[in-house]
Backbone as CSV, one residue per row, in Angstrom:
resi,resn,N_x,N_y,N_z,CA_x,CA_y,CA_z,C_x,C_y,C_z
1,MET,0.918,-1.154,0.113,-0.020,0.037,0.223,0.623,1.147,-0.266
2,THR,0.622,2.181,-0.851,1.396,3.195,-1.260,1.120,4.778,0.355
3,ASP,2.044,5.211,0.037,2.020,6.188,1.522,0.836,7.287,1.604
4,ALA,0.292,7.437,0.068,-1.101,8.183,-0.071,-1.944,7.775,0.697
5,ALA,-1.857,6.110,0.269,-2.854,5.717,0.112,-3.436,5.086,1.763
6,ASN,-1.993,4.940,2.496,-1.996,4.721,3.767,-2.664,6.341,4.862
7,GLN,-2.179,7.351,4.375,-2.985,8.113,3.980,-4.135,8.475,4.533
8,THR,-4.747,7.555,3.420,-6.007,8.686,3.603,-6.442,7.306,4.687
9,SER,-6.357,5.966,4.156,-6.795,4.915,4.979,-6.937,5.565,6.807
10,ALA,-5.712,5.895,7.152,-5.661,7.008,8.569,-6.982,8.221,8.561
11,ILE,-6.949,8.551,7.495,-7.792,10.162,7.596,-9.083,9.356,7.971
12,ARG,-9.185,8.613,6.683,-10.982,7.560,7.032,-11.133,7.089,8.454
13,ALA,-10.219,6.276,9.132,-10.067,5.967,10.222,-10.427,7.232,11.342
14,LEU,-9.951,7.921,11.420,-9.926,9.317,12.198,-11.357,9.647,12.397
15,TRP,-11.887,10.196,11.270,-13.271,10.478,10.648,-14.298,9.477,11.308
16,ALA,-14.354,7.857,10.937,-15.094,6.690,11.229,-14.672,7.229,13.387
17,SER,-13.766,7.704,14.109,-13.248,7.501,15.126,-14.016,9.389,15.922
18,THR,-15.055,9.650,15.342,-15.213,11.249,15.703,-16.596,10.840,16.184
19,HIS,-17.275,9.773,15.446,-18.704,9.333,15.921,-19.656,10.523,14.801
20,PRO,-19.419,10.104,13.464,-19.451,11.142,12.559,-20.998,11.436,12.722
21,GLY,-22.135,10.490,13.166,-23.829,10.737,12.733,-23.846,12.203,13.787
22,PRO,-23.542,11.721,14.690,-23.806,13.152,16.335,-22.686,14.392,16.024
23,THR,-21.913,14.145,15.100,-21.075,15.169,15.411,-21.885,16.177,13.963
24,LEU,-22.344,15.655,12.956,-22.734,16.309,11.932,-24.256,16.554,11.868
25,VAL,-25.140,16.052,13.348,-26.514,16.135,13.633,-25.967,17.442,14.486
26,VAL,-25.427,17.474,15.550,-24.987,19.224,15.840,-24.290,20.095,15.488
27,THR,-23.874,19.820,14.253,-23.378,20.823,13.914,-24.683,21.452,12.478
28,ALA,-25.141,20.410,12.080,-26.070,20.897,11.475,-26.908,21.457,12.292
29,LEU,-27.713,21.451,13.567,-28.283,21.740,14.365,-27.705,23.812,14.561
30,SER,-26.328,23.648,15.133,-26.058,24.535,15.048,-25.940,25.628,13.887
31,LEU,-25.820,24.588,12.998,-26.567,25.972,11.439,-27.759,26.364,11.722
32,ALA,-29.103,25.704,12.068,-30.055,25.734,11.786,-30.509,27.132,12.960
33,LEU,-30.073,26.597,14.124,-29.753,27.635,15.020,-29.530,29.563,15.027
34,GLY,-28.307,29.661,14.357,-27.822,30.215,13.699,-28.612,31.405,12.538
35,ILE,-28.941,30.380,11.773,-30.029,30.800,11.040,-31.329,31.474,11.651
36,ALA,-31.556,30.694,12.420,-32.747,31.132,13.203,-32.667,32.358,13.979
37,ALA,-31.497,32.412,14.574,-31.246,33.561,14.919,-30.541,35.158,14.516
38,GLY,-30.702,34.810,13.250,-30.331,35.699,12.533,-29.066,36.397,12.673
39,VAL,-27.945,34.981,12.843,-26.594,35.481,12.766,-25.852,35.619,11.419
40,GLU,-25.735,37.165,11.300,-24.631,36.925,9.990,-24.020,35.642,9.073
41,PRO,-23.907,36.299,7.513,-23.118,35.197,7.194,-21.948,34.515,7.271
42,GLY,-20.869,35.990,7.483,-19.877,35.562,7.685,-19.364,34.571,9.450
43,ARG,-20.224,35.257,10.225,-20.359,34.900,11.735,-20.742,33.882,11.911
44,LEU,-21.911,33.223,11.066,-22.320,31.799,11.207,-21.495,30.988,10.075
45,ALA,-20.979,31.142,9.637,-20.158,30.402,8.778,-18.661,29.852,10.248
46,LEU,-18.177,31.096,11.019,-17.229,30.573,12.035,-17.572,30.001,13.048
47,LEU,-19.013,30.079,13.802,-19.802,29.428,14.396,-19.839,27.758,13.879
48,VAL,-20.499,27.339,13.076,-20.196,26.325,12.352,-19.427,25.563,12.252
49,VAL,-18.000,25.954,11.558,-17.062,25.500,12.084,-16.353,25.125,12.722
50,ALA,-16.617,25.765,14.171,-16.493,25.809,15.854,-16.908,24.638,16.097
51,VAL,-18.456,24.769,16.206,-19.000,23.384,16.390,-18.361,22.395,15.924
52,PHE,-18.128,21.919,14.501,-17.971,21.332,14.063,-16.777,20.740,14.218
53,ALA,-15.265,21.858,14.902,-14.105,20.668,15.252,-14.545,20.768,17.197
54,GLY,-15.566,21.402,17.486,-14.983,20.777,19.070,-15.958,19.488,19.314
55,GLN,-16.638,19.027,18.012,-17.642,17.635,18.088,-17.095,16.724,17.607
56,VAL,-15.630,17.374,16.730,-14.457,16.227,16.095,-14.104,15.345,17.712
57,SER,-13.590,17.088,18.315,-12.494,16.308,19.807,-12.913,15.389,20.101
58,VAL,-14.517,16.221,20.549,-15.637,15.232,22.028,-15.446,13.765,21.529
59,GLY,-15.988,13.518,20.137,-15.566,12.067,19.078,-14.534,11.171,19.754
60,LEU,-13.172,11.757,18.926,-11.882,11.838,19.057,-11.928,11.171,20.672
61,SER,-11.772,12.334,21.460,-11.734,12.114,22.972,-12.019,10.493,23.155
62,ASN,-13.554,10.750,23.066,-14.297,9.312,23.546,-13.388,7.832,23.028
63,ASP,-13.496,7.721,21.777,-12.954,6.572,21.697,-11.171,6.170,21.656
64,ALA,-10.697,7.493,21.864,-9.091,7.192,22.266,-9.123,7.004,23.735
65,ILE,-9.912,7.753,24.670,-9.977,6.892,26.055,-10.502,5.927,26.300
66,ASP,-11.429,5.607,25.708,-12.030,4.581,25.792,-11.375,2.885,24.970
67,ALA,-10.400,3.302,24.308,-9.733,2.055,23.418,-9.348,0.638,23.872
68,ALA,-8.700,1.415,25.343,-8.468,-0.386,26.020,-9.946,-1.076,26.182
69,ARG,-11.153,-0.283,26.760,-12.485,-0.961,27.405,-13.038,-1.331,26.010
70,ASP,-12.746,-0.884,25.040,-13.453,-1.343,23.582,-12.794,-2.538,23.321
71,THR,-11.634,-2.599,23.201,-10.716,-3.916,22.741,-11.025,-4.975,23.777
72,ALA,-11.514,-4.744,25.501,-11.458,-6.060,26.246,-12.915,-6.017,25.715
73,VAL,-13.858,-5.675,25.058,-14.945,-6.213,24.472,-15.940,-6.366,22.920
74,GLY,-14.092,-6.790,22.401,-14.569,-6.919,21.639,-15.006,-5.916,19.982
75,ARG,-15.011,-4.449,20.292,-15.666,-3.655,20.007,-14.926,-3.068,18.329
76,THR,-14.395,-4.175,17.602,-13.445,-4.068,16.254,-14.483,-2.951,15.377
77,ASP,-15.511,-3.160,15.379,-16.311,-1.838,14.678,-16.049,-0.624,15.035
78,LYS,-15.016,-0.157,16.000,-14.775,1.185,16.492,-12.895,0.729,15.480
79,PRO,-12.285,1.947,14.638,-11.208,1.915,14.450,-10.123,1.820,14.969
80,ILE,-9.925,2.959,15.886,-9.046,2.657,17.456,-9.002,1.550,17.845
81,ALA,-10.550,1.130,18.562,-10.173,-0.303,18.847,-9.359,-1.983,18.363
82,GLY,-10.201,-1.548,16.885,-9.784,-2.201,15.890,-7.944,-1.801,15.331
83,GLY,-7.639,-1.245,15.905,-5.903,-0.908,15.531,-5.720,-0.440,14.074
84,ALA,-6.911,0.458,13.417,-6.978,1.252,12.635,-6.030,2.479,12.679
85,VAL,-5.658,2.872,13.883,-5.737,3.937,14.603,-5.391,4.293,15.714
86,THR,-3.852,4.902,16.280,-3.257,4.735,17.529,-4.348,5.754,18.486
87,PRO,-4.573,5.044,20.186,-5.559,6.264,20.690,-4.611,7.430,20.534
88,GLU,-3.199,7.268,20.726,-2.545,8.404,20.887,-2.859,9.362,19.518
89,ARG,-2.631,8.992,18.457,-2.830,10.042,17.475,-4.250,10.123,17.234
90,ALA,-5.093,9.755,17.530,-6.647,9.982,17.986,-6.701,11.336,18.762
91,LEU,-5.923,11.251,20.263,-5.902,12.093,21.312,-5.528,13.865,20.631
92,ALA,-4.445,13.202,19.765,-3.492,14.547,19.615,-4.398,15.287,18.476
93,VAL,-4.661,14.232,17.789,-6.353,15.460,16.520,-7.058,15.791,17.077
94,ALA,-7.882,14.882,18.507,-8.891,15.654,19.056,-8.323,17.104,20.084
95,VAL,-7.120,17.507,20.374,-7.092,18.103,21.232,-6.324,19.348,20.531
96,ALA,-5.570,19.213,18.784,-5.444,19.833,18.266,-7.509,20.912,17.863
97,SER,-8.156,19.915,17.719,-9.809,20.389,17.075,-9.511,20.818,18.344
98,VAL,-9.516,21.145,19.370,-10.280,21.520,20.278,-9.526,23.086,20.412
99,VAL,-8.261,23.181,20.216,-7.683,24.207,19.902,-8.507,25.211,18.487
100,VAL,-8.849,24.397,17.552,-9.403,25.109,16.171,-10.431,25.871,16.870
101,ALA,-11.680,24.527,17.537,-12.674,25.082,17.786,-12.278,26.654,19.043
102,LEU,-11.290,26.600,19.407,-11.933,28.010,20.744,-11.101,28.727,19.664
103,VAL,-10.102,28.877,19.101,-9.561,29.844,18.129,-10.824,30.631,17.017
104,LEU,-11.734,29.688,16.580,-12.431,30.312,15.857,-13.623,30.524,16.222
105,SER,-13.886,30.594,17.854,-14.926,31.003,18.943,-14.716,32.566,19.202
106,THR,-13.301,32.677,19.139,-12.809,33.785,19.346,-13.424,35.268,19.251
107,PRO,-13.158,35.122,17.558,-13.810,36.591,17.074,-15.028,36.560,16.857
108,LEU,-16.133,35.581,17.754,-17.499,35.527,17.795,-17.626,36.298,19.585
109,GLY,-17.008,36.814,19.973,-17.326,37.339,21.496,-16.576,36.642,22.584
110,PRO,-16.063,37.155,23.401,-16.244,36.972,24.950,-17.048,35.644,25.175
111,GLY,-18.591,35.887,24.836,-19.626,35.396,25.658,-19.632,33.608,25.090
112,LEU,-19.921,33.925,23.281,-19.441,32.440,22.913,-18.302,31.776,22.928
113,LEU,-17.238,32.541,23.174,-15.947,31.849,23.471,-16.105,30.935,24.909
114,ALA,-16.364,31.653,25.661,-16.509,31.221,27.305,-18.139,30.032,27.407
115,ALA,-18.993,30.085,26.707,-19.729,28.911,26.666,-19.219,27.910,25.360
116,HIS,-18.448,27.699,24.369,-18.246,26.752,23.752,-16.999,26.146,24.334
117,ALA,-16.165,27.116,25.130,-15.285,26.336,26.345,-15.922,25.909,27.317
118,ILE,-16.736,25.977,28.083,-17.361,25.526,29.377,-18.002,23.917,28.362
119,ALA,-18.604,24.223,27.600,-20.001,22.951,26.921,-18.452,21.705,26.520
120,LEU,-17.594,22.371,26.304,-16.140,21.621,25.800,-15.692,20.715,26.660
121,ALA,-15.630,21.643,27.339,-14.678,21.233,28.872,-15.874,20.156,29.535
122,SER,-16.634,19.975,29.477,-18.293,19.632,30.289,-18.416,18.118,29.589
123,ALA,-18.107,18.228,27.857,-17.788,17.157,27.381,-16.726,16.241,27.656
124,TRP,-15.474,16.710,27.127,-13.774,15.652,28.021,-14.486,15.296,29.200
125,ALA,-15.018,16.373,30.290,-14.622,15.609,31.212,-15.490,14.633,31.760
126,TYR,-16.912,14.190,31.055,-17.558,12.965,30.511,-16.617,11.965,30.268
127,ASN,-15.931,11.914,28.851,-14.957,10.856,28.536,-14.229,10.550,29.093
128,ALA,-13.437,11.572,29.942,-12.337,11.166,31.281,-12.896,10.223,32.060
129,GLY,-13.791,10.460,32.916,-14.171,9.782,33.816,-15.839,10.191,34.311
130,LEU,-16.192,10.987,34.168,-18.197,11.160,34.936,-18.892,10.385,34.193
131,LYS,-18.332,9.854,33.232,-19.050,8.477,33.173,-19.487,7.218,33.533
132,SER,-18.430,7.410,34.496,-18.738,5.951,35.193,-19.354,6.513,36.610
133,THR,-19.870,7.571,36.747,-20.175,8.044,38.221,-22.005,8.151,37.895
134,PRO,-23.003,8.652,39.098,-23.816,9.013,39.525,-24.104,10.060,38.548
135,PHE,-23.699,11.427,38.272,-23.254,12.310,38.027,-23.290,12.716,36.376
136,SER,-22.899,11.384,35.848,-22.821,11.075,34.072,-23.388,11.847,33.471
137,ILE,-25.083,12.411,34.170,-26.062,13.284,32.861,-25.609,14.762,32.976
138,ALA,-24.851,14.864,34.487,-24.598,16.708,34.125,-23.579,17.125,33.009
139,PRO,-22.857,16.428,32.623,-21.993,17.050,31.252,-22.988,17.522,29.994
140,PHE,-24.452,16.150,29.641,-25.261,16.522,29.047,-25.928,17.224,29.423
141,LEU,-26.201,17.791,30.325,-27.865,19.039,30.849,-26.952,20.276,30.641
142,LEU,-25.600,20.533,30.713,-24.882,21.468,30.895,-24.278,22.500,29.262
143,SER,-24.531,20.892,28.801,-23.979,21.143,27.125,-24.611,21.909,26.144
144,PHE,-25.537,21.026,26.625,-26.606,21.024,25.782,-27.818,22.540,26.226
145,GLY,-27.473,22.709,27.607,-28.159,23.810,27.760,-27.532,24.705,27.407
146,LEU,-26.276,24.746,27.573,-25.793,26.056,26.553,-25.998,25.767,25.279
147,PHE,-26.266,24.786,24.812,-26.063,24.890,23.196,-26.766,26.014,22.150
148,PRO,-28.583,26.114,22.778,-29.625,27.524,22.324,-28.076,28.656,22.180
149,SER,-27.916,28.907,23.024,-26.737,30.048,23.412,-26.005,30.423,22.581
150,PHE,-25.098,29.381,22.009,-24.718,29.174,21.011,-24.781,30.692,19.681
151,ALA,-25.525,30.307,19.229,-26.925,30.964,18.297,-26.689,32.767,18.721
152,THR,-27.113,32.736,19.658,-27.750,33.839,20.007,-26.739,34.730,20.900
153,LEU,-25.056,34.073,21.039,-23.999,34.468,21.849,-23.410,35.199,20.563
154,SER,-23.832,34.706,19.025,-22.848,34.643,18.094,-23.157,36.238,17.501
155,THR,-24.220,36.646,17.349,-24.975,37.950,16.798,-24.680,38.876,17.880
156,GLY,-24.879,40.283,16.408,-24.222,41.753,16.848,-24.421,41.799,18.047
157,MET,-25.710,41.638,18.505,-25.721,41.833,20.175,-26.081,40.620,21.211
158,PRO,-25.002,39.979,21.571,-24.822,38.700,22.136,-26.015,38.458,23.366
159,LEU,-26.728,37.590,23.200,-27.290,37.305,24.542,-27.334,35.712,25.025
160,LEU,-28.166,35.692,26.120,-28.155,34.373,26.399,-29.166,33.857,25.835
161,ALA,-30.051,32.781,25.629,-30.976,32.143,24.990,-31.880,32.510,26.277
162,ALA,-33.297,32.203,25.474,-33.945,32.401,27.026,-34.257,31.073,27.624
163,PRO,-34.620,31.469,28.768,-34.442,30.096,30.394,-35.433,28.950,28.922
164,TRP,-36.704,29.140,28.336,-37.109,28.040,28.018,-36.269,26.741,26.643
165,ALA,-35.426,28.490,25.994,-34.492,27.281,25.083,-33.539,26.568,25.682
166,THR,-32.907,27.149,27.020,-31.931,26.754,27.778,-33.066,24.744,28.278
167,LEU,-34.310,25.250,28.741,-34.434,23.722,29.508,-34.899,22.885,28.210
168,ALA,-35.125,23.242,27.279,-35.530,22.188,25.926,-34.267,21.711,25.701
169,GLY,-32.649,22.428,25.422,-31.528,21.941,25.200,-31.552,21.212,26.214
170,ALA,-31.260,21.379,27.576,-31.094,20.518,28.811,-31.634,18.851,28.950
171,ALA,-32.711,19.166,27.754,-33.466,17.986,27.940,-33.425,17.539,26.837
172,LEU,-33.144,17.634,25.896,-32.224,16.762,24.546,-31.280,16.137,25.080
173,GLY,-30.271,16.972,25.969,-28.787,16.005,25.988,-29.036,15.214,27.387
174,ALA,-30.303,15.368,27.766,-30.860,13.824,29.156,-31.061,12.976,28.207
175,ALA,-31.833,13.082,26.771,-32.494,12.179,26.615,-31.273,11.645,25.464
176,VAL,-30.481,12.557,24.884,-29.319,11.629,24.298,-28.532,10.977,25.171
177,HIS,-28.360,11.141,26.263,-27.757,10.342,26.933,-28.016,9.087,27.916
178,LEU,-29.558,9.240,28.088,-30.088,8.412,29.077,-30.519,7.204,27.585
179,THR,-30.933,7.433,26.620,-31.026,6.409,25.746,-29.944,5.928,25.022
180,ASN,-28.729,6.614,24.362,-27.807,6.183,23.632,-27.087,4.938,24.357
181,VAL,-26.367,5.646,25.717,-25.793,4.589,27.025,-26.530,3.194,26.433
182,VAL,-27.826,2.981,26.970,-28.950,1.930,26.829,-28.456,0.514,26.209
183,ARG,-27.763,0.986,24.738,-27.372,0.109,23.514,-26.267,-0.514,24.319
184,ASP,-25.807,-0.056,25.483,-23.903,-0.242,25.658,-24.174,-0.828,26.699
185,LEU,-25.372,-0.912,27.785,-24.999,-1.076,28.868,-24.421,-2.770,29.559
186,ASP,-24.257,-3.592,28.974,-23.751,-4.914,29.500,-22.407,-4.732,28.739
187,ASP,-21.773,-3.895,28.156,-20.253,-4.196,27.567,-19.962,-3.177,28.911
188,ASP,-20.551,-2.099,28.605,-19.975,-0.842,29.629,-19.530,-1.854,31.314
189,ARG,-20.839,-2.528,31.165,-20.938,-2.900,33.089,-19.856,-3.959,33.144
190,ARG,-19.499,-4.794,31.970,-17.890,-6.018,32.062,-16.361,-4.662,32.308
191,THR,-16.435,-3.497,32.091,-15.259,-2.792,31.900,-16.141,-1.846,33.167
192,GLY,-16.132,-2.069,33.936,-16.662,-0.971,34.948,-17.354,-0.141,35.053
193,VAL,-17.818,0.739,33.834,-18.382,1.794,33.281,-20.250,1.832,34.793
194,ARG,-20.138,2.610,35.416,-21.635,2.704,35.539,-21.716,3.855,35.862
195,GLY,-22.385,4.543,34.833,-23.290,6.187,34.899,-24.537,5.891,35.685
196,LEU,-25.206,7.121,35.495,-26.739,7.047,35.918,-27.293,6.018,35.196
197,PRO,-27.357,5.862,33.667,-28.528,5.185,33.159,-27.792,3.622,33.530
198,HIS,-26.868,2.847,33.933,-26.474,1.622,34.546,-27.406,1.293,35.840
199,ARG,-27.322,2.741,36.607,-27.732,2.557,38.277,-29.370,2.742,37.660
200,LEU,-30.023,3.463,37.003,-31.791,3.257,36.614,-31.739,2.246,35.876
201,GLY,-31.251,1.613,35.080,-32.002,0.055,34.176,-32.196,1.049,32.737
202,ALA,-32.220,-0.073,32.027,-32.670,-0.054,30.369,-34.149,0.754,30.382
203,ARG,-34.904,0.338,31.200,-36.579,1.128,30.813,-36.578,1.715,31.820
204,ALA,-35.819,2.169,32.717,-36.180,3.452,34.009,-35.522,4.959,32.604
205,SER,-34.352,4.247,32.538,-33.425,5.713,31.307,-34.474,5.554,30.100
206,VAL,-34.556,4.917,29.287,-35.976,4.765,28.109,-36.669,6.119,28.412
207,LEU,-37.994,5.534,29.631,-38.613,6.170,29.970,-38.626,7.531,30.684
208,THR,-37.212,7.655,30.851,-37.194,9.261,31.960,-36.867,9.983,30.644
209,ALA,-36.279,9.620,29.384,-35.734,10.839,28.359,-36.720,10.894,27.378
210,ALA,-37.753,9.891,27.475,-39.219,10.335,26.583,-39.948,11.502,27.326
211,ALA,-39.807,11.004,28.908,-41.120,12.393,29.759,-39.854,13.589,29.938
212,GLY,-38.531,13.176,29.595,-37.904,14.771,29.745,-37.557,15.236,27.738
213,ILE,-38.177,14.636,27.010,-38.399,15.324,25.571,-39.967,15.956,25.657
214,VAL,-40.244,15.027,26.408,-42.071,16.215,26.659,-41.839,17.423,27.071
215,VAL,-41.461,17.081,28.506,-41.103,18.636,29.245,-40.079,19.525,28.450
216,GLY,-39.339,19.473,27.603,-39.014,20.168,26.790,-39.617,20.834,25.724
217,ALA,-40.514,19.752,25.005,-41.675,20.188,24.306,-42.307,21.331,24.655
218,LEU,-42.807,20.567,25.792,-43.738,21.878,26.346,-43.149,23.063,27.270
219,ALA,-41.595,22.975,27.009,-41.588,24.184,27.541,-41.063,25.151,26.394
220,VAL,-40.878,24.466,25.358,-40.944,25.294,23.690,-42.097,25.832,23.349
221,LEU,-42.919,25.019,23.321,-44.376,25.461,23.362,-45.059,26.677,23.989
222,LEU,-44.485,26.271,25.382,-45.337,27.547,26.409,-44.225,28.913,25.475
223,GLY,-42.929,28.828,25.970,-42.182,29.496,26.205,-42.163,30.215,25.206
224,SER,-42.162,30.129,23.646,-41.846,30.599,22.677,-43.698,31.094,21.826
225,GLY,-45.012,31.196,23.020,-45.984,31.558,22.870,-46.746,30.507,21.517
226,VAL,-47.797,29.704,22.167,-48.519,28.663,21.366,-49.071,29.262,20.374
227,THR,-48.347,28.328,18.541,-49.170,28.342,17.630,-49.636,27.092,16.965
228,ALA,-50.577,27.076,15.628,-50.528,25.480,15.311,-49.804,25.123,15.097
229,GLY,-48.376,25.552,15.093,-47.386,24.387,14.098,-46.887,24.265,15.379
230,GLY,-46.616,24.939,16.834,-46.224,24.343,17.628,-46.784,23.567,18.499
231,VAL,-48.187,23.640,18.299,-48.777,22.364,18.775,-48.777,20.973,18.496
232,VAL,-48.773,21.338,16.498,-48.192,20.146,16.120,-46.988,19.277,16.619
233,PHE,-45.841,20.099,16.364,-44.349,19.380,16.796,-44.859,18.858,18.472
234,PHE,-45.100,19.536,19.321,-45.798,19.039,20.770,-46.419,17.889,20.411
235,THR,-47.788,18.039,19.714,-48.746,17.021,19.691,-47.851,15.448,19.380
236,ALA,-46.793,15.318,18.667,-45.842,14.443,17.502,-45.029,14.058,18.664
237,VAL,-44.508,14.864,19.602,-43.363,14.010,20.226,-44.018,13.655,21.127
238,VAL,-44.987,14.451,22.184,-46.118,13.047,23.264,-46.538,12.139,22.254
239,ALA,-46.992,11.933,20.971,-47.512,10.590,20.789,-46.128,9.528,20.507
240,LEU,-45.031,10.371,19.834,-44.017,9.137,20.350,-43.410,8.994,21.872
241,ALA,-43.575,9.855,22.521,-43.194,9.045,23.746,-44.285,8.397,23.973
242,VAL,-45.394,8.115,24.100,-46.026,7.473,24.703,-45.937,5.833,23.710
243,VAL,-46.263,5.999,22.560,-45.486,4.859,21.777,-44.613,4.073,22.591
244,THR,-42.958,4.917,23.190,-41.967,4.566,23.543,-42.128,3.918,24.440
245,ALA,-43.284,4.740,25.802,-43.871,3.883,26.275,-44.314,2.669,26.685
246,VAL,-44.923,2.412,25.672,-46.530,1.226,25.611,-44.897,0.055,25.178
247,LEU,-43.843,0.723,24.232,-42.731,-0.695,23.614,-42.208,-1.403,25.183
248,VAL,-42.010,-0.057,25.863,-41.100,-0.595,26.982,-41.796,-1.282,28.062
249,GLY,-43.089,-0.901,28.118,-43.964,-1.882,28.956,-43.839,-3.252,28.536
250,VAL,-43.595,-3.729,27.254,-44.303,-4.927,26.997,-42.605,-5.988,26.580
251,ARG,-41.978,-5.283,26.755,-40.852,-5.799,25.914,-39.363,-4.576,26.553
252,PRO,-38.169,-5.846,26.597,-36.758,-5.020,26.652,-36.947,-3.831,25.746
253,PRO,-35.855,-2.728,26.137,-36.139,-1.861,24.802,-34.864,-2.302,24.112
254,GLY,-35.198,-2.233,22.282,-34.336,-2.439,21.687,-33.818,-1.336,20.560
255,ARG,-33.743,-1.981,19.569,-33.087,-0.982,18.387,-34.174,-0.173,18.081
256,ALA,-35.715,-0.695,18.074,-37.118,0.263,17.770,-36.979,1.040,18.634
257,VAL,-36.906,1.042,20.160,-37.370,2.082,20.836,-35.977,3.344,20.373
258,PHE,-35.027,3.019,21.058,-33.906,4.014,20.762,-34.468,4.685,19.488
259,ARG,-34.591,4.109,18.268,-34.923,5.043,16.786,-36.003,5.750,17.133
260,LEU,-37.351,5.031,17.739,-38.153,6.068,18.458,-38.181,7.297,19.415
261,THR,-36.990,6.833,20.196,-36.839,7.837,21.355,-35.762,9.397,20.550
262,MET,-35.019,8.659,19.593,-33.924,9.680,18.728,-34.877,10.398,18.147
263,LEU,-35.748,9.838,17.178,-36.668,10.223,16.255,-37.561,11.927,17.174
264,ALA,-38.056,11.301,18.533,-38.670,12.554,19.487,-37.696,13.871,19.592
265,ALA,-36.563,13.340,20.059,-35.684,14.411,20.305,-35.001,15.106,19.090
266,LEU,-35.134,14.764,17.802,-35.019,15.411,16.686,-35.731,16.316,16.786
267,LEU,-37.366,16.127,16.730,-38.787,16.430,16.439,-38.272,17.405,17.897
268,LEU,-37.990,17.598,18.880,-37.964,18.586,19.905,-36.654,19.586,19.540
269,ALA,-35.640,19.379,18.388,-34.626,20.198,18.422,-35.300,20.350,17.302
270,ALA,-36.163,20.236,16.377,-36.553,20.779,14.739,-37.632,21.638,15.615
271,GLN,-38.478,21.482,16.471,-39.444,22.536,17.022,-38.686,23.496,17.984
272,LEU,-37.540,23.473,18.384,-36.768,24.189,19.104,-36.106,25.419,18.305
273,VAL,-35.693,25.206,17.208,-34.908,25.780,15.384,-36.550,26.530,15.321
274,VAL,-37.831,26.235,14.960,-38.411,27.009,14.505,-39.205,27.961,15.596
275,ALA,-38.949,27.364,16.790,-39.313,28.453,17.703,-38.638,29.839,17.925
């Protein structure tokens, strides 16, 4: 294999280690919120690239720090655990990505820089050890709670997002954490990870996530002013939450339940953008 082919393979392995799906979803959400907040094009471009770089750093650091655990449970689908890229290289790129994220955030003002730095520090703290404690949900509440303010702090007249938007963001973060971890509960227990979802159990975690999404959707509906469109979003979120609760009541949470909960979370995100 040529040097160019090796380099391309390494880049692909690094990209696959960033958790591409969540990275792109969060980046797209920052773009949508920025447009909704009226952030001017130049500043919006900086915001989106800064968020992307930050998410790359979070995903890479997660897999780099978890490399030994992933190898122990046979997660060869992950490039670092499978040996396609070393943990050291992934961690170095993750650190460089943090620097890029913060450098790009700086021209957008001290408020955005501080919010982004806090959110990234929170996410890295989760990767570094908080995931194994009863407080594993805290970084998601903090980082996602701050996320709606990224757009409003990037405008020419920076302000924190409205409290209802912050609550909706925190609810979204809680749902992502509680639902995403459910798929790996057994593997996590084998490697000593016992965060909040592990202590609650799969069913309670999914039900709590669904309830949180409903609370977030209600906060957006009431906080932004009740409209026909808002009622439609809220009704759809409630319907998905009810279906999820029924499924969890009759069988252990599986892939279908995970997808339903994530769909409800995406609807909450869309409702937040529209509001």
